[in-house]
Backbone as ProteinMPNN parsed JSONL, in Angstrom:
{"seq_chain_A": "MKQKFMVDKILYDCLKKNFPKEKIPKLIDKLGYGSFRTWDSLAHLNLLMLIEKKFKFKFKFDQMLNIKTIKEIKKIVKNK", "coords_chain_A": {"N_chain_A": [[165.737, 31.278, 28.696], [168.383, 32.091, 28.986], [168.968, 33.003, 26.403], [167.293, 35.264, 26.235], [168.46, 36.87, 28.21], [170.977, 37.273, 27.032], [170.322, 38.646, 24.642], [169.177, 40.986, 25.729], [171.45, 41.965, 27.106], [173.287, 42.427, 25.011], [171.863, 44.35, 23.515], [171.687, 46.366, 25.46], [174.415, 46.98, 25.716], [174.85, 47.978, 23.13], [173.26, 50.273, 23.217], [174.667, 51.712, 25.208], [177.079, 52.134, 23.883], [176.268, 53.604, 21.654], [175.071, 55.821, 22.776], [176.911, 57.342, 24.613], [176.97, 59.418, 26.507], [174.657, 59.324, 27.878], [172.517, 58.183, 30.557], [171.819, 54.959, 30.799], [169.055, 53.034, 31.538], [168.639, 49.967, 33.433], [166.407, 48.437, 32.743], [165.39, 48.223, 29.625], [163.303, 47.986, 27.819], [161.231, 49.904, 27.48], [162.434, 52.004, 26.255], [162.97, 54.155, 23.439], [163.005, 55.702, 20.171], [163.828, 59.023, 20.594], [163.891, 58.919, 23.353], [166.086, 59.92, 24.658], [167.673, 63.092, 24.612], [169.689, 63.111, 22.773], [168.95, 61.118, 21.054], [168.287, 61.148, 18.085], [167.228, 61.128, 14.599], [169.508, 60.346, 13.103], [171.143, 59.163, 15.074], [169.459, 57.081, 15.722], [169.451, 55.55, 13.374], [172.179, 54.856, 13.343], [172.244, 53.291, 15.667], [170.602, 51.125, 14.901], [172.175, 50.06, 12.824], [174.448, 49.292, 14.272], [173.324, 47.316, 15.887], [172.627, 45.472, 13.899], [175.198, 44.705, 13.112], [176.21, 43.532, 15.498], [174.44, 41.362, 15.903], [174.657, 40.081, 13.545], [172.942, 40.218, 11.208], [170.599, 41.648, 8.834], [168.274, 44.274, 9.012], [165.104, 44.479, 7.402], [164.203, 46.842, 4.877], [161.697, 48.144, 5.278], [161.337, 47.554, 7.959], [163.384, 49.029, 9.141], [162.432, 51.575, 8.714], [160.16, 51.617, 10.288], [160.672, 50.733, 12.909], [160.692, 51.75, 16.229], [161.084, 51.378, 18.947], [162.959, 49.748, 21.604], [161.764, 47.432, 22.444], [160.409, 46.589, 20.12], [162.639, 46.109, 18.517], [163.828, 43.988, 19.927], [161.914, 41.987, 19.548], [162.135, 41.493, 16.8], [164.84, 40.676, 16.614], [164.833, 38.351, 18.177], [163.383, 36.679, 16.56], [165.06, 35.995, 14.559]], "CA_chain_A": [[166.046, 32.399, 29.578], [169.73, 32.56, 28.686], [168.921, 33.778, 25.174], [166.697, 36.563, 26.567], [169.478, 37.643, 28.912], [172.026, 37.653, 26.08], [169.774, 39.682, 23.764], [169.098, 42.204, 26.539], [172.815, 42.428, 27.388], [173.867, 42.973, 23.775], [171.159, 45.6, 23.213], [172.126, 47.335, 26.469], [175.763, 47.4, 25.327], [174.704, 48.812, 21.934], [172.77, 51.58, 23.675], [175.776, 52.385, 25.908], [178.067, 52.555, 22.888], [175.683, 54.601, 20.764], [174.717, 56.997, 23.57], [177.872, 57.291, 25.723], [176.765, 60.471, 27.507], [173.336, 59.136, 28.495], [172.387, 57.171, 31.603], [170.954, 53.914, 30.254], [168.469, 52.236, 32.623], [168.781, 48.507, 33.295], [165.228, 47.952, 32.021], [165.467, 48.997, 28.385], [162.163, 47.719, 26.934], [160.396, 51.083, 27.229], [163.203, 53.024, 25.547], [162.724, 54.244, 22.009], [163.388, 56.923, 19.466], [163.488, 60.234, 21.328], [163.976, 58.743, 24.815], [167.155, 60.819, 25.102], [167.809, 64.279, 23.76], [170.637, 62.784, 21.709], [168.416, 60.043, 20.216], [167.623, 61.733, 16.923], [167.101, 60.185, 13.48], [170.823, 59.808, 12.757], [171.542, 58.261, 16.16], [168.593, 55.908, 15.61], [170.001, 54.761, 12.267], [173.457, 54.311, 13.814], [171.937, 52.226, 16.611], [170.127, 49.967, 14.137], [173.32, 49.468, 12.122], [175.265, 48.646, 15.288], [172.606, 46.09, 16.255], [172.822, 44.542, 12.775], [176.57, 44.201, 13.186], [176.357, 42.661, 16.677], [173.638, 40.147, 15.763], [175.003, 39.512, 12.241], [171.808, 40.138, 10.29], [170.17, 42.945, 8.32], [166.863, 44.612, 9.072], [164.483, 44.803, 6.123], [164.063, 48.29, 4.712], [160.468, 48.618, 5.936], [161.563, 47.464, 9.404], [164.215, 50.177, 9.555], [161.59, 52.78, 8.694], [159.067, 51.541, 11.257], [161.121, 50.419, 14.268], [160.806, 52.95, 17.077], [161.382, 51.052, 20.341], [163.812, 48.594, 21.889], [160.879, 46.264, 22.5], [160.224, 46.164, 18.73], [163.92, 45.561, 18.066], [163.987, 42.683, 20.573], [161.005, 41.051, 18.902], [162.735, 41.138, 15.505], [166.094, 39.951, 16.867], [164.523, 37.012, 18.699], [162.827, 35.872, 15.479], [166.133, 35.724, 13.569]], "C_chain_A": [[167.418, 32.979, 29.266], [169.734, 33.431, 27.432], [168.351, 35.171, 25.433], [167.717, 37.452, 27.262], [170.544, 38.135, 27.941], [171.542, 38.752, 25.139], [169.703, 41.004, 24.517], [170.479, 42.803, 26.779], [173.437, 43.079, 26.153], [173.189, 44.292, 23.404], [171.552, 46.71, 24.193], [173.512, 47.881, 26.1], [175.732, 48.291, 24.079], [174.22, 50.21, 22.308], [173.882, 52.366, 24.357], [176.794, 52.924, 24.904], [177.531, 53.7, 22.021], [175.353, 55.908, 21.477], [175.616, 57.088, 24.809], [177.633, 58.329, 26.82], [175.44, 60.318, 28.258], [173.389, 58.067, 29.577], [171.35, 56.153, 31.108], [170.383, 53.096, 31.416], [168.666, 50.74, 32.37], [167.61, 47.895, 32.534], [165.056, 48.808, 30.766], [164.244, 48.87, 27.488], [161.344, 48.955, 26.576], [161.141, 52.199, 26.503], [162.866, 52.995, 24.065], [163.21, 55.561, 21.454], [162.905, 58.144, 20.253], [163.553, 60.106, 22.844], [165.05, 59.628, 25.431], [167.19, 61.992, 24.144], [168.708, 63.982, 22.559], [170.138, 61.687, 20.761], [167.579, 60.655, 19.094], [167.629, 60.712, 15.782], [168.449, 59.569, 13.089], [171.324, 58.836, 13.818], [170.721, 56.973, 16.107], [169.112, 54.981, 14.505], [171.323, 54.114, 12.672], [173.242, 53.165, 14.794], [171.487, 50.972, 15.865], [171.27, 49.286, 13.391], [174.262, 48.749, 13.089], [174.629, 47.318, 15.716], [172.738, 45.044, 15.148], [174.207, 43.9, 12.839], [176.735, 43.203, 14.333], [175.626, 41.334, 16.516], [173.837, 39.463, 14.408], [173.778, 39.213, 11.368], [171.466, 41.552, 9.83], [168.668, 43.108, 8.524], [166.359, 44.809, 7.649], [164.272, 46.309, 6.084], [162.833, 48.818, 5.441], [160.582, 48.519, 7.458], [162.357, 48.673, 9.889], [163.396, 51.466, 9.598], [160.59, 52.799, 9.84], [159.487, 51.259, 12.691], [161.3, 51.718, 15.054], [161.241, 52.633, 18.499], [162.32, 49.846, 20.463], [162.97, 47.325, 21.945], [160.628, 45.713, 21.093], [161.496, 45.524, 18.182], [164.121, 44.163, 18.636], [163.12, 41.625, 19.896], [161.588, 40.579, 17.566], [163.974, 40.281, 15.699], [165.811, 38.525, 17.303], [163.946, 36.088, 17.631], [163.847, 35.559, 14.39], [166.831, 34.436, 13.877]], "O_chain_A": [[167.605, 34.195, 29.277], [170.405, 34.462, 27.385], [168.87, 36.156, 24.907], [167.833, 38.637, 26.951], [170.969, 39.287, 28.019], [172.283, 39.697, 24.867], [170.125, 42.035, 23.994], [170.658, 44.015, 26.667], [174.038, 44.15, 26.242], [173.863, 45.248, 23.021], [171.728, 47.86, 23.793], [173.751, 49.087, 26.164], [176.499, 49.249, 23.981], [174.71, 51.208, 21.779], [174.028, 53.564, 24.112], [177.304, 54.034, 25.058], [178.255, 54.642, 21.7], [175.353, 56.975, 20.863], [175.136, 56.928, 25.931], [178.059, 58.126, 27.957], [175.142, 61.094, 29.165], [174.212, 57.154, 29.517], [170.16, 56.456, 31.014], [171.144, 52.524, 32.197], [168.837, 50.31, 31.229], [167.791, 46.947, 31.77], [164.634, 49.962, 30.837], [164.149, 49.579, 26.485], [160.815, 49.038, 25.467], [160.549, 53.226, 26.171], [162.522, 51.952, 23.509], [163.748, 56.409, 22.165], [161.715, 58.275, 20.539], [163.299, 61.079, 23.554], [164.94, 60.037, 26.587], [166.777, 61.876, 22.99], [168.514, 64.528, 21.473], [170.809, 61.358, 19.783], [166.35, 60.678, 19.145], [167.997, 59.556, 15.988], [168.512, 58.38, 12.776], [171.875, 57.787, 13.483], [171.233, 55.896, 16.413], [169.197, 53.768, 14.695], [171.556, 52.944, 12.371], [173.973, 52.174, 14.759], [171.947, 49.872, 16.171], [171.323, 48.057, 13.336], [174.812, 47.701, 12.749], [175.326, 46.317, 15.884], [172.938, 43.863, 15.43], [174.354, 42.694, 12.641], [177.337, 42.144, 14.153], [176.129, 40.294, 16.941], [173.264, 38.405, 14.149], [173.61, 38.103, 10.862], [171.98, 42.532, 10.37], [167.889, 42.197, 8.244], [167.109, 45.259, 6.782], [164.174, 46.964, 7.122], [162.912, 49.825, 6.144], [159.983, 49.323, 8.172], [162.038, 49.265, 10.92], [163.647, 52.34, 10.426], [160.209, 53.869, 10.314], [158.714, 51.527, 13.612], [161.966, 52.652, 14.606], [161.72, 53.522, 19.202], [162.448, 49.041, 19.54], [163.426, 46.259, 21.534], [160.635, 44.498, 20.897], [161.439, 44.521, 17.47], [164.535, 43.253, 17.919], [163.558, 40.492, 19.698], [161.532, 39.391, 17.249], [164.14, 39.268, 15.019], [166.474, 37.592, 16.85], [164.004, 34.865, 17.764], [163.51, 34.915, 13.397], [167.753, 34.047, 13.161]]}, "name": "protein", "num_of_chains": 1, "seq": "MKQKFMVDKILYDCLKKNFPKEKIPKLIDKLGYGSFRTWDSLAHLNLLMLIEKKFKFKFKFDQMLNIKTIKEIKKIVKNK"}
């Protein structure tokens, strides 16, 4: 349970940092590419790179192309 909370907290913080002008809901699982007007392709790439930095791992190239939601990101992070 603690690990789930920590992953959620870190991802929430990444979203806040990457989208400072947006109101980030506490439940982030349903968020994804395009959830905010400012969540375009460049912001999506920046978010993925920020997540890599925070969790100290690299997404595979095909993962970076296919990831669209926070739920998908959480699944990958938890398997690292």
